[in-house]
N, C-alpha and C positions, 0 to 999 in steps of 0.2 A: 369599448375600442381597443386596439392591440396596443398592451404595452410600445412596443417600438413606433410605430406613430403620433404617440404623445411626447415622445422625448426626443422624435424625429421632427416634428413640424410643430410641436405643441397646439395642435387642436383645441384639447382641453381649455388652453388658457385663452385664445383669442375668438373662437370662434363661438361661445353662448351659446352654445348648442345649436344653430343654426347648421351645421357641417360635421358629415358623421361618415367615416369607411364602411364599405358593403362587406359582405363575408367574401363576394366575387373580387374584392380590392380595389373596387371603383371610392370612388368618392360622392357622399351624397349630399342632398339638400335633408336638413329634416322639417318636417311638417310644424309650425307653430302648437296649431291646435290635437295635434295626436304623434308628440314626441316620441312614441312610445313603439310607432309604425318604423318599415323599414324605410331608411334617406330613400331619395329617390336619387336613380345617378347621374351625375353628369357627364361620363361619357354615355349613353346612351341618351341622354338629350340632345350630345354632339350629334349624334348619328342622326337622328331623326327630323333635327332641323336640316343634316346634308343631305336628306332623301326629299326636304324640302327644299332643294334649291338655296341654302342660309347653311353661306358656309365661314368656316372661321377664318379671321378671330371675329369671336361674335363677344359685344357686352350683354350680360344677361342680366334685366334685371327683374327680382323676385317678389311680387306684390304682397306676398305674404311676411316676410321681411320688413317690408315699410311698414306695411299696418301694425308688426308689433310696437317696434323703436315707439313708434308716435304714442302707441297706447300707452305703451314703457314708460312713456314721460311723465304722460298726463294723470295715467292713476299713481304714480309716486309724486305728484307734488300734491296730487285727492287727499294721498294718505298722510304726506304731510302736514297740509293744511289741518288736517282732520286731529289727527295730533297734537297740535301746537294748538289747537283753539285758535285758529288765527282767522279771524274773521272776513277774510275775502275771497274771491277766487282765482284762479290763475287761468291766462287765457296767452297762450304762446301763439307764436307766430311761425311761420317758416321764412328765413331769407331766403329769394328769390335767387340770386346769384350764387348760393351753391349748389345748383342744379336746375338750370332753367330749362328742361324739355317737358316740353307740354304733358309725355304721356306721367312723366312724376307728379308733373304740378295739379294734375288734376287727382289722382289717385293720395295726395295729400289736403286735396279741400273734400275727396270724399269722406277719408278714411278718417278726417279731422271735426266731421260736423256733428257727431254726437257730443263732441268738447267745446266746441266753437272756435274751433280753429281758424288762425288768418294766417295773412300773407303779410312780408316786408317788403316792399319795393325800392330799393336803392339808386331809381334811375328813372329818367322819365319812358324808355321802353318798358321799363319791368311794371311802371305803375298800367301804362296802356295794356298790358296784358294781364295785370292782377284784376283791373275793371272787366274785365270781360268774364272773369268766374263769377261763378255764385256761390257768396261765400256765404257760413249760413250767418242766421241774425245774432247781433253783438258780438261776431264776429270783428276783429282789428284787423283792419289794414293801413301797416304804420309807413310813412312812408317821409325818409333820409336821402342820405345824398344832397349833391348840388342843384339847385331847383331853378329853372328860369320860369319866366312869369305863368308861361305855358303848363309848366308842370301844376306848380301853387296853382291855377284856375281850375284844373281840371281835377286837384286834390278836393279844392272848398265847394266846386256842384258838384262833386258824387254824391257828396254829404245829404244834396237834396233827391238824391235814387235811397236815401237810408242804408245807403255802405256808411259803413263806421272807419271815412277815414282821417286818418289822423298826422298834419304835416310838422313834421321834426324842424326847426330852426338848427344849423348847425354854423352859422356864422353870422357877425352881427347885419354884415350886406342883404343877406335872406331877411331877416328878419324887416328890414324896410317895404323888400320887395313884396312880402307878405302882407303888410298892412297896409300897402298902397293899394296891391288886390282885393285885396276884403273890400275896403273902401268903395273902391267903383264897382263892383259887383252888389253890394251893400249886403252884403254876408258875414256872419259870425262863421270863421274855421273850427276846428278842433286844432290846438295849436303843442308840442311838447316841445322842449328844449334839450340838447344835447353837449351834457355838458362833460369837460374835460376832470376825470379824478386824477390827483395828485399819485396814488399809487400806482404801480408800474407792477407787472404779471412777469413771469418768466415765462420758457418756453421759444418754440420758431418764432411767434409772431408777438414778441415782445415790444416792438415797437409799436403796436399799435391800440396798446392803453399808454397811462399815464399822462402829465401833461406837455409831452412833447408831440403826441399824439395826433395825426391829419385832422380830425373832425371836432369837432365837437368848440364849444365855448372856455373861454378862461371864468377864475371866480369873476374878476371885476366886469367880465363881457353880457355873464347871468345877473352881476345885479342892475347892471344898465339895462339887458333888453323889460327887467321885468317894472323899473320905470316905464321906460319905451312904451310898451303895452300898457300902462296903466295911464300915461297922455295920452294914449289913443285909445280910451275906452276898452282895452281888449285885451285888458289883464285875466276876465273872466275865462278869455279861450285856453288858458297855457293848462293844458289838465293832464299833460302825462311829463315826467321827466326820464330820457334816456342817459344809460351812461352803460356806455362798452366796455366792461371789465376785461375780453381780451378775448383771442379766439384760440381752441385750444391750449387750454390751459391745463399744469400738469398737478399742478401742489391743488389743495383743498385749504393750504392755508392762506395761499394769495387770494385765492373767490372770496372768505371769509369776508378780509381783511376788505379788498374792494365793495365786496356790498356792505359794510358796515359802513363805507367813508360815502356811496351813492345817499346810504339815510341820513345821514347825517346832510345833503345839500338838500335832499327830498323834503325835512322838516322846517329850515332855514326858509325854503321857498313857501312853505306855508305861512310862517312866521310871518313873511314881509307877504302874504294877503293872496297868493296862487293857491285857485282851489285845486289843485294837484287830484288826481285819484289813480294815476296809471304810474306805476312802477316801471320804468323798462330796463331790464338789469342786458340785452343784447345778448353777445354770444357769449363764448368763453367753455360751456359743457363741452369736454374731450370727449376723445374714441380711445379706447387701449390698442393700440395695431399691432403691438410686440406681445400684450400680452404679460408682459412684467408688472404691473401694479405697482409702477414707482413712478416720483415726479423726475420725468425727463422728456425729452424731445418728442419722440412717438408714443410714449404712454400718460398715464393719469393715477394719483396714491387716491384715487376714492371712485365708488360707482356713482350710478346715475338716483341710486335711492339715498346715497350718503349728498349728493350732490343736493339735491330737492329738500331733503332735511334742514340742512346746514342753512340754504338759503332761507329758506322761509324763516327756519328760530332767527338768525341773524336781522330780516328784517322784523321781526312781531318783539322781541326785544327792543328793537331800536326806539320802534312808532310806541310802547307800551310808555318808555321811558321820556318820550317827548310827550307823551302826551296827546296823541295825535293818534285819527284813526287809521285801519292797518290799509292800505293801499289796493290796489289791484295786480295782481304779479303780469311781469309780462319776462319769456325770454323770449332768444331768437338762436335756438338751437338747431339751426341747419345741420352741421354733420352730424350730431349723434343719432336724426333723424334716418341719414340718407347709406349713410356711409358703406352699413352692412348690407343693405339692401341687393346691390351692383357687384358684376365682378367681372372682370374680362375673361377669355377662354380660347388657349391659343391654343393650334399643335405647332409640334418639335421638328426644325425643315432638316437637320443634320447637326450633327456633333463632330469638335475637334478635341480628340483624345490626348492627351497631356502627357501618358505612358503607354508604357506596351506590354503585358502577360506575355509575352510568349518572346522567348528570347533569339538572340539573333548573333552568328558566326563571323568571326572577321574569314577573308577569305585570306589564302598566304598572301599573296603580294599587296598585301594593307600595307600601310604606316603601322609601324609597333603600337602606338597612343591607342589604336581602336582594341588591340587586344587587351593593354592595359585594364582602359575604360571597362572593357566585358568581366576583367578577374576579379571587380571592384565586389562581384556578388559574391566570391570564396571566401573574405572578409567581414563581410555586413555584419552586423551583430550591435545587438541594441544598446552598446558600451561603444561602439563606433560609428551611430549613426554620423553624426556631425562631421567624422573626417571622409566618410562613405559620400554624402551628398558634395564636401568640398572636391574633394577628386573628380568624381564625377562630375561636377563645371567647369573643376580646370583643362580636363580631357578634349571636352565637348568645345572650349572657348580656345584654346590652342589648333585644335584641328580645323575651325572657322579661320582661323590665321592662314593655316597652314595652305586654303583652296583661295583665300585670298590673294595668297601671294603664289599663286599656282604650282605649288609641290605638289598637292594630292588631285585627281579627278570631282567630280560632281555624286560619282556612283559610289564611291569611297565616306563622301559626306553623308550622303545620303545613310550609309549601313550604319556610319557613325552615330547619325539623330534617333536610326532606331535603337541602339545598344543604350546609349543616354537615355531613352525614354523606359527601357526594361529596368534599367539601375533603379530609375527612379518608381516605378511598379514596385521593386521589392522593397524599397525604401517604406513608400506609403503604409505596405502591406506588414511590415513591422514595427511604423509606430501606430496602427490602429491594435495591434494587438498587447500592449505596454502602456504601462499608469506611467501619466506624469513623463509626455515626450519633453526634451529639450526644446521651452520654448521657441528657439532661434530655429531649429531644425522646421517647427511649426511652421513659422513665419516664410520660410523661403520656397517649402512645397506648396507654400500657397499661390506660388507665381507659378504653379504646373496645375492651376485647376483648369479642368477641361471646360471649352466653351460649345453650349450648346445655344444653336440660332432659332430664334421663334419667331412666330408670324407675326406680328405686330410691330406698334410706331412707339417707342416708349414719350415720343415727344408730342403724340399724338393722344394719347394713349393717359400714358402717364406721368406729365409735368411734373408734376410735386416731386416726383423721385427724381427724375433729372435736375431740376431747377434748383431744392431745401433739401434734399438728402431724405424725404418723406419715406419711411419702412410700411410697406403692404407685405403681408403675407403672401406668399406664394408657396405653392402645395402638386405634384403632380394627381391628374387627375384617375390613374389606374396603377394595378399593380401594386398597391398597398398589401399586399399583404405577402410582398417580398423585402426584401431589405436592400435598401437603394446600393449599391458597391460605388457610385461614383458621386465626386463633387465638382461643382461646376459653376461659372458664373452664364449671366443668360447675355445673350446678344441678340439686338430686334433687327431690322433689315433694313432698316437708314444705311446708306454710304456713311457711319458716322461715328469716330470711334467713341462719343460719348452715346453710344446708344446701346448702354450694357446697364442690367442690376449685376453690384458683385457685394448687397448688404442684404440679409436675409433673416428672415425672424424665424426662430427656430426651436425645440422644446429649451435649450438650459439658456439663451439669449438672443442675441446677434450674433451673425455669424459670417463669412464673407467668399460660402461658397454653400451651394442648395444639394443638399441630398439629392441624387437622383439617381433614376435607372439607366443600363445602358440599351438603345437605341436598339431594333430588333428589326429582321429586316420583312419587312411587308406590313409591318403594324405603324397607324395612326397614332402616335403618343400626344397626346395634352396633357396640359401643363391650364393650372388654374389661380388668377390675379386677384387678392381676393380684397374688401372691404374700398371699392374704388368711386364707391355713389357719389362721396362729395368734391365736387370741383373740380376733377379731372377730364370727367364731360364737356365743361364749356371754355377749360382753358388748352386745351391741346392745340398743336400749330400743325400748317401743312410744311414741314422736315420733309427734305424729298415727294412732295406731292401726294404720300399719302393722307389722307381723308379720312373720316371716320367711319368705321368700323361697322357691320348691320349689328342693329342692335335688335333685343328681343325680350318684351315680358313675359313671364311665366307665372301657374297659378296654380293652389293647388285648389283640384275641385270639392265635391260636396264627399267624393267616395275616397279622398287623398291622393286623387290621382293628380300629376303633373299634367298643366296643358298649354299650351302658347294661348295669349292672350292679344297679343300685339306685337307687329313687327314692322321695324324701319331698315331699310335696304340703307346701305351704307354708300357710302360715295364711289361714281363710276369717274374713271380717270377724265372726261370732257367735263366732269360735273367739277372739278378741282381744278380743272384747265379753267376755266372760266371764269375763279374765283378770282385767280392772276391775271385775270383781263388776256387772256387768251380766248379766241372765238373757236372755236371745235370743228364748224362747217369748214372754217377759211383754212385752217392748217390739214384739214382732209384733203382743200383744194389746191394747196399749195405741197402737200407730197404726193397729189397724184401729176402734179406737170413733173415734179422730181423725178419719180417712176417712168412717167413716159420717154423722159428723155433718155431713160437708161433702156429700152425699150428702143427709140432710135441710133442710138449709139452702139448695139448690138449686145452689151452687157447682158442687158435681159429677156428671157423671149416672151412672148404674148402668156404663156400658162403659169412662168414664174410672177408675171405684172400681176394678174386674177389673184394670186394667192397670194402675194403680197399685199395687195388693198383688203383684200377679206380678213385677215390678218390685223390692218390699223383700224380696218373697222368694228374690227371685233374687239379691239382692246379698250381705245377709246370708251365704249359701252361696258366695260368688265372693272371689274374690283381693282383699286391701285391698292391691293394687297396682293401677298405671290398667292396665284390658283393653282390645283392641281391638275395632271392635263386632263383628267378622265370629267374634272369639272369649269374648265376652260373654256366648252364648249355644250356643257349637260345645260 
């Protein structure tokens, strides 16, 4: 891997060996089965999809990456169990809410079969989905969330089909409904109880942990539940304890302390007579989005192996000390399984550059401040960086004020802006060549970052980036054998000032500008947004009526060649209109009447009417995102 790529985008820190540049500068996917083989070019994949009529933006899922992470989790727990002489197996489940897409769930069921990997459903629709999947024998189907009688009935009766379905009681009222349904059906369900740990973890989702968390029973309610089940002759149904540690927990110490507290509840419940055999530790296993390997909101200070080893060791010590048998371990580690397997690939449509390499001279009759600003480059030096930037900003603001008062004309303002951009360019060049430039200068220059407009909707495809400042790695997919000369923020194509990304994962840490190449005439320039497999596909909204993107699943065949496995076309304009209660045919008919009125009024001729109606029909059936002209009718 070229050194400048490591320094610039930190690929060696966050990619876990799944992405690497090729000799020609393309970014590629590394085959986990043959890591020493040349990576499969992502630009080549995009061109191949383009030829099939599958255009960017496109969400690419890599089956091999999903399989790798699922196998890593199960194998890590298996090693930890063997090393610690732990006397029970691991039985993981995938929380469907993390990514509900059918292609993802079906592959998790397929890849998880050797490990008896199961699913977690947090709602009735998710349970209905899960019941239709052919889970392996002994795999668990954990039912969390608020449950009505129908939900509970499904869970109880599903066990008659040998589906290992466990209903986790989330509230005292839910316990009453479970008992009533079980008595009515004459069946004994498998039950779990979700407890609220007092230990609160750190990170973006700290509120999902601790005794103020939304779901679960307090200590008093747990004790009451045991007595309620005992009175109903159903205490023998309580086989699972669920304790959600938190989501994307950044600090290993928090995890160990939360696991230790969960074990205390487990051993006490067994002392009270509950025949618990499963310990479900919920989510918590994080993803290192930045590659910094530290406890922060977008990073973690542990590896997957460390997580599994610490969980197993902590549980073993607690159970041995309490002289209790080792429980079957469950985690709901959805993010860690799917995050790496999906990436959003988009093309850059255009760029706004906020500096100018070529100098421009004031004209003879221009205001003297244009000449004064142009002269800054004559005294620009490393010692006078701040002074030069201050002077440039001053002259620009004064000239803008003169324009507003009608003293100078628009042509002079245009030349002044170009002179200013050239001065900024010269200052940026000098800053890049010196060690330890003034921090204040760097902060002021950040206001002059370029804007690159990318063909996607932040709100549809990356809602967490907008809503909670989630960081995800972003990098160009080509020309990585060239040192990028531009520094930019990314803007999406929504009509919203929030539709931008202005913090980036870089080799030296998090930065406020993405190193990127200057666009070239006639070149399609692509970027990749990585590690978006968790939550982003299911949380997106229809801001500006941008719908789901095209989605493809690709995988390596036996010869190591990347092949298209599955395709889902992105939403058309008509489909998105229907989502928000517009009937596309009614819209077409209404527009037809408006157009015909134009013909009657003489503002449209019949030929123009036909072209306008055909364009409207084509647009209704077209992609909601920017379509290049050669694709519009392709």
